[in-house]
C-alpha positions as CSV (number, residue, x, y, z in Angstrom):
1,M,-4.2,-18.7,23.3
2,Q,-6.7,-20.5,21.2
3,T,-7.2,-18.3,18.1
4,L,-5.4,-15.7,16.0
5,A,-7.6,-13.1,17.6
6,D,-5.9,-13.8,20.9
7,L,-2.6,-12.5,19.6
8,N,-1.6,-8.8,19.5
9,Q,-2.2,-7.6,16.0
10,N,1.1,-5.9,15.8
11,L,2.8,-9.2,16.4
12,V,0.7,-10.9,13.7
13,H,1.8,-8.1,11.3
14,E,5.4,-8.5,12.2
15,I,5.2,-12.3,11.6
16,E,3.7,-11.7,8.2
17,H,6.4,-9.1,7.4
18,F,9.1,-11.6,8.5
19,F,8.0,-14.1,5.9
20,V,7.7,-11.5,3.2
21,S,11.1,-10.2,3.9
22,Y,12.7,-13.7,4.3
23,N,11.4,-14.9,1.0
24,D,12.3,-11.6,-0.7
25,A,15.9,-12.0,0.5
26,K,16.0,-15.3,-1.2
27,G,14.6,-13.9,-4.5
28,K,11.2,-15.4,-3.9
29,R,7.8,-13.7,-3.6
30,F,5.6,-14.4,-0.6
31,E,2.1,-12.8,-0.3
32,P,-0.1,-13.7,2.6
33,Q,-3.4,-14.9,1.3
34,G,-5.4,-14.1,4.6
35,R,-5.5,-14.8,8.3
36,F,-7.3,-17.9,9.4
37,G,-7.7,-19.9,12.5
38,P,-6.3,-23.2,13.8
39,D,-8.9,-25.4,12.0
40,Q,-7.8,-24.0,8.6
41,A,-4.1,-24.4,9.6
42,R,-4.6,-28.0,10.5
43,Q,-6.4,-28.6,7.2
44,L,-3.7,-27.0,5.1
45,V,-0.9,-29.0,6.9
46,Q,-2.9,-32.2,6.4
47,E,-3.4,-31.4,2.8
48,A,0.3,-30.6,2.3
49,A,1.4,-33.8,4.1
50,E,-0.9,-35.9,1.9
51,G,0.5,-34.3,-1.2
52,F,4.0,-34.8,0.0
53,H,3.4,-38.5,0.7
54,G,1.7,-38.9,-2.6
55,E,4.6,-37.5,-4.6
56,R,7.0,-39.9,-2.8
57,E,5.2,-43.0,-4.0
């Protein structure tokens, strides 16, 4: 598996539904903003890590 397109789309939908339901059960709102590939995921994780480390300083 290299990209999101390699996954069964029903599985992708179930994963999205899990996160929506999980957050709803905790009284939070979660709305998927789109489906992107591994490059975008790496970038988002990198930005989040940089933001986290910046807040700790």
